[in-house]
C-alpha atoms as one frame of an Amber mdcrd trajectory, in Angstrom:
protein
   7.406  -0.147  16.918   3.937  -1.282  15.888   3.477  -1.418  12.108   0.186
  -2.427  10.499  -0.564  -2.983   6.817  -4.127  -3.039   5.489  -5.762  -3.146
   2.071  -8.789  -0.983   2.754 -10.415  -1.172  -0.704 -11.283   2.540  -0.698
 -10.475   5.164   1.925 -13.914   6.805   1.793 -15.669   3.479   2.405 -13.246
   2.653   5.223 -13.919   6.009   6.888 -17.700   5.463   6.620 -17.221   2.088
   8.324 -15.353   3.512  11.336 -11.711   3.693  10.244 -10.991   6.695  12.501
 -12.198   4.707  15.532 -10.006   1.761  14.497  -7.017   4.094  14.302  -7.726
   5.517  17.766  -8.156   2.032  19.241  -5.164   0.251  17.671  -2.770   3.235
  17.791  -0.181   1.901  15.327   3.086   3.772  15.009   2.987   3.244  11.245
  -0.036   2.260   9.182   0.402   1.362   5.519  -2.839   1.473   3.559  -3.283
   0.026   0.095  -5.995   0.504  -2.519  -7.062   3.908  -1.231  -8.926   4.580
  -4.510  -8.942   8.359  -4.282  -7.416  10.967  -6.563  -5.306  13.771  -5.185
  -7.979  16.367  -5.997 -10.763  14.276  -4.424  -8.635  13.683  -1.332  -8.077
  17.398  -0.869 -11.845  17.962  -1.037 -12.496  15.518   1.834 -11.559  16.153
   5.439 -10.201  13.035   7.133  -9.855  12.737  10.916  -6.478  11.080  11.426
  -5.456  13.144  14.444  -2.016  12.341  15.797  -0.630  11.168  12.464   1.399
  12.595   9.624  -0.338  11.586   6.397   1.538  10.593   3.244  -0.634  10.005
   0.178   0.271   8.514  -3.193  -2.691   8.432  -5.557  -2.793   6.796  -8.954
  -2.906   9.000 -12.025  -6.177   7.221 -12.907  -8.867   8.631 -10.551 -10.419
   6.176  -8.117  -7.823   3.481  -8.785  -5.243   1.711  -6.577  -3.029   4.110
  -4.569  -1.367   3.961  -1.166  -1.304   6.060   1.978   0.966   5.808   4.985
   0.122   7.273   8.380   3.041   7.815  10.755   2.422   8.775  14.371   3.374
  12.346  15.228   6.826  12.539  16.795   8.308   9.573  14.954  11.184  10.852
  12.882  11.030   9.810   9.265  11.871  11.038   5.805   9.727  10.243   2.793
  11.888   8.973  -0.055  11.173  10.264  -3.575   8.338   8.646  -5.480   9.344
   6.357  -8.339   8.925   7.968 -11.774   7.542   4.725 -13.222   4.929   4.266
 -10.481   1.924   5.934 -12.107  -0.538   3.795 -10.146   0.490   5.049  -6.677
   1.749   1.657  -5.556   5.041   2.337  -3.729   5.857   4.559  -0.766   9.215
   4.441   1.007  10.297   6.078   4.264  13.649   6.291   5.992  12.743   5.524
   9.597  16.267   5.896  10.977  17.316   2.309  11.613  15.411   0.864   8.654
  13.501   1.790   5.512   9.767   1.098   5.566   8.004   0.398   2.291   4.251
   0.387   1.797   3.567  -1.477  -1.457   0.405  -2.392  -3.334   1.529  -4.947
  -5.903  -0.460  -5.146  -9.144  -2.530  -8.228  -9.763  -2.538 -10.092 -13.049
  -6.291  -9.490 -13.616  -8.984 -12.129 -13.529  -9.775 -11.271 -17.153  -7.455
 -13.812 -18.752  -4.401 -12.648 -16.782  -4.172  -9.687 -19.186  -1.949  -7.700
 -16.790   0.459 -10.530 -16.076   3.136  -9.053 -18.363   2.702  -5.631 -16.710
   2.913  -7.228 -13.253   6.095  -9.132 -14.091   7.837  -6.052 -15.546   6.666
  -3.961 -12.589   8.039  -6.560 -10.159  11.391  -6.540 -12.014  11.644  -2.738
 -11.665  10.677  -2.933  -8.006  13.324  -5.581  -7.319  16.048  -3.329  -8.751
  14.815  -0.488  -6.506  14.697  -2.720  -3.403  18.219  -4.029  -4.052  19.468
  -0.412  -4.172  17.703   0.465  -0.927  18.901  -2.602   0.976  22.491  -1.479
   0.416  21.704   1.491   2.691  19.597  -0.008   5.501  17.463  -3.020   6.356
  14.033  -3.016   4.709  10.645  -3.576   6.302   8.060  -4.185   3.597   4.337
  -4.133   4.228   1.534  -4.201   1.747  -0.771  -6.220  -0.427   1.298  -8.612
  -2.523  -1.746  -9.694  -4.551  -0.708 -13.335  -4.427  -1.748 -16.221  -2.252
   0.526 -19.197  -1.781  -1.867 -21.519   0.023  -5.586 -21.732   0.741  -5.072
 -20.357   4.264  -3.923 -17.085   2.636  -7.433 -16.404   1.274 -10.777 -15.662
   2.891 -12.631 -17.831   0.344 -10.108 -20.224  -1.239 -12.669 -22.415  -3.067
 -14.170 -19.325  -4.734 -10.717 -18.150  -5.786  -9.287 -21.316  -7.296  -7.562
 -20.322 -10.567  -8.140 -16.616  -9.957  -5.385 -14.083 -10.572  -2.867 -14.365
  -7.772  -3.912 -17.907  -6.870  -3.185 -19.846 -10.052
C-alpha cells in the first residue's frame, strides 16, 4: 500500500498549482494532507477534482486555519474513526484500514512569537498520546503527518534561517 503525507499549506493554492495532476501521476492509495486551511462551508462551495478517491475532511473551527484531509483510493475498505471532541483545530483523522489504523495528524507548533503556544502544544500532545495508546491496543498504527518539529538541520529546507524558530529550538 502506498501512503503519502503532505503539508500542502492550503488546499486551494495546491489545486491552483496542479495538485489534481500530482494525484493522477502518483496514484497513492492513501494521501494524508495537512494544513488544508479551508472551512467546511468554503469547501462545500468549491468543486475539487479528486476522481477515484473517497475524501475525508476535517476543518478547524477557525476558518482558513490548519485542518486535515485524507484521500483514500476507491475500493480500499476503511472506516473513519470518530473525531476527537477536543480537536477543534482539525488536526487528527483516524481510519481503520483492516490490518492497521492510519492516522493523519497535523501537530500544533509552538509559535515563533515567543513560543506562546508551547503550553497548548504540550497539553495537546499529552491528550494525543493517551488516544494513541488506546488505539494501539486494537491494531498497529501507521502515523503520517506534519509533526512541526525538526530534529536536525537535514529536516529543514532552510536550516540557517530557522535556527531557534519554533520546532527547531
